[in-house]
C-alpha positions in Angstrom: -16.4 -29.9 -26.1 -13.9 -27.5 -25.3 -12.1 -27.4 -21.6 -13.4 -24.0 -21.0 -16.9 -25.1 -21.6 -16.7 -28.2 -19.0 -15.3 -25.7 -16.5 -18.1 -23.0 -16.9 -20.7 -25.7 -16.8 -19.1 -27.6 -13.4 -18.7 -23.7 -11.7 -22.7 -23.8 -12.3 -23.6 -26.8 -10.6 -23.7 -29.1 -13.3 -22.1 -32.3 -13.0 -19.9 -34.1 -15.7 -22.9 -36.7 -15.9 -25.4 -33.7 -17.5 -22.8 -32.5 -19.6 -22.2 -36.2 -21.6 -26.4 -36.6 -21.4 -26.7 -32.9 -22.9 -24.2 -34.0 -25.8 -25.9 -37.1 -25.9 -29.3 -35.6 -26.3 -27.9 -33.3 -29.4 -26.7 -36.2 -30.6 -30.0 -38.0 -30.9 -31.7 -34.7 -32.1 -29.5 -34.6 -34.9 -29.9 -38.4 -35.9 -33.3 -37.8 -35.9 -33.1 -34.9 -38.4 -32.5 -37.9 -40.9 -36.1 -39.3 -40.3 -37.6 -36.0 -41.3 -39.4 -34.8 -44.7 -38.6 -31.7 -46.6 -41.3 -29.7 -45.1 -40.3 -31.0 -41.2 -36.8 -29.7 -42.3 -38.0 -26.2 -43.3 -39.8 -26.0 -39.6 -37.1 -26.8 -38.3 -35.0 -23.9 -40.3 -37.6 -21.7 -39.3 -37.3 -22.7 -35.5 -33.4 -22.3 -35.8 -32.8 -19.3 -37.9 -35.9 -17.1 -37.2 -36.6 -16.9 -41.2 -38.0 -19.5 -44.0 -35.2 -21.4 -45.6 -34.2 -21.0 -48.9 -36.3 -23.0 -51.7 -33.4 -24.0 -53.8 -31.7 -26.2 -51.0 -32.0 -29.6 -51.2 -33.0 -31.8 -48.3 -29.3 -33.0 -47.9 -28.2 -29.5 -47.4 -31.3 -28.7 -44.9 -30.4 -31.3 -42.7 -26.5 -30.5 -42.8 -27.0 -26.5 -42.4 -29.6 -27.4 -39.4 -27.1 -29.8 -37.8 -24.2 -27.6 -38.0 -26.6 -24.7 -36.4 -27.8 -26.7 -33.6 -24.1 -28.0 -32.6 -23.0 -24.2 -32.7 -25.6 -23.0 -30.8 -24.5 -25.6 -28.2 -21.0 -25.6 -28.5 -20.0 -22.2 -29.9 -19.4 -21.1 -33.5 -16.9 -20.1 -35.5 -14.4 -17.1 -34.3 -14.4 -14.4 -36.5 -10.7 -14.7 -37.6 -12.0 -18.1 -39.0 -14.9 -17.1 -40.6 -12.8 -13.9 -42.3 -10.5 -16.5 -43.7 -13.1 -19.1 -45.0 -14.7 -16.1 -46.4 -11.6 -14.7 -48.3 -10.7 -18.2 -49.3 -13.9 -19.0 -51.1 -13.7 -15.5 -52.9 -10.3 -16.4 -53.9 -11.7 -19.6 -55.2 -14.3 -18.3 -57.0 -12.2 -15.6 -58.3 -14.0 -12.5 -57.1 -10.7 -11.6 -55.3 -11.9 -8.1 -53.7 -10.4 -5.4 -51.7 -10.3 -7.5 -48.5 -8.5 -10.6 -49.9 -5.7 -8.4 -51.3 -5.0 -6.8 -47.7 -5.2 -10.3 -46.0 -2.1 -12.2 -46.0 -2.0 -15.4 -48.1 0.5 -18.5 -47.4 2.7 -18.7 -50.1 2.7 -21.5 -52.3 5.6 -23.9 -52.2 8.5 -23.4 -54.5 8.4 -25.7 -57.3 12.0 -25.6 -58.7 14.6 -27.3 -57.0 18.0 -26.1 -56.4 20.0 -26.5 -59.6 17.0 -25.3 -62.0 18.4 -23.3 -64.6 15.7 -20.4 -65.8 16.0 -18.4 -69.1 14.2 -15.3 -70.1 14.8 -13.3 -73.0 13.8 -9.9 -72.4 14.1 -6.8 -74.7 16.6 -8.8 -77.0 18.7 -10.2 -74.0 18.6 -13.7 -72.9 19.1 -13.8 -69.2 20.0 -17.1 -67.0 18.8 -17.0 -63.4 20.1 -20.5 -61.3 17.9 -21.8 -58.5 19.8 -22.1 -55.0 18.9 -22.7 -51.5 19.3 -19.3 -50.7 17.3 -18.0 -53.5 17.9 -17.2 -57.1 21.5 -16.3 -58.5 21.4 -13.9 -61.7 24.7 -12.2 -62.8 26.7 -13.1 -60.0 24.1 -11.5 -57.2 21.9 -13.3 -55.3 18.3 -12.3 -55.0 15.6 -13.7 -52.3 12.8 -13.8 -54.9 12.4 -14.2 -58.7 10.4 -10.7 -58.3 13.3 -9.3 -57.1 15.3 -10.7 -60.1 12.4 -9.5 -62.6 12.6 -5.8 -61.0 16.6 -5.8 -61.7 16.1 -6.6 -65.1 13.0 -4.6 -66.5 13.7 -1.9 -64.1 9.6 -2.1 -63.3 7.5 -4.2 -60.5 6.7 -7.8 -61.8 5.4 -11.0 -60.2 8.5 -13.1 -60.9 7.1 -16.8 -61.4 4.8 -14.8 -64.3 7.7 -13.2 -65.5 9.6 -16.2 -66.1 6.8 -18.3 -67.4 5.5 -20.2 -64.5 2.4 -19.0 -64.2 -0.5 -18.1 -66.7 -0.3 -15.1 -68.0 -3.0 -12.1 -67.9 -5.0 -11.4 -71.0 -3.0 -8.5 -71.7 0.7 -8.2 -71.6 3.1 -6.0 -69.4 5.8 -6.0 -71.6 6.3 -3.9 -74.5 5.8 -5.5 -78.1 8.3 -8.0 -79.0 10.2 -7.5 -75.5 9.4 -10.9 -74.7 10.4 -13.8 -77.2 11.3 -17.0 -75.1 11.0 -18.5 -71.8 12.6 -21.6 -70.8 12.9 -23.6 -67.8 15.7 -26.3 -67.3 15.5 -28.8 -64.3 18.8 -29.1 -62.2 21.1 -32.4 -62.1 
């Protein structure tokens, strides 16, 4: 229970003992759900959600969803931002992506390359060597903050750097011209 809900309850004239008894009552109600059969759980669902439970849900999911709803009703549900984040992550995991997920910032994956690693990429008949350093990536004597910047300078077009250097799976259709990319190599540093 959050501090804010305790303050509101005390301001309304309730004593802390009543707060504990309400939490205990909810705990007992949820524990009692385990003793119910599927039809009783469906009745509970109808009372909480105002509609019939989906027929495909097994007993254990009905029980968990009902318990969650009871707690959310008592203590408050997730905020809008948390729901949006969970929805975006679920769609991303399912591979749906969608326009909303493209506009939402995602935490970048940690870099798996250590300083000293050497990347080689052959592009249009020329072999390019990129060295990983603590500050970024060194190519032709210049340091770049990301592999994507290096790939852009090499090709003259926007690329996903890890994909360009063969660190991610390629899409079904390649962006490169036929014969433009013959080889990609990654060597570990010292």
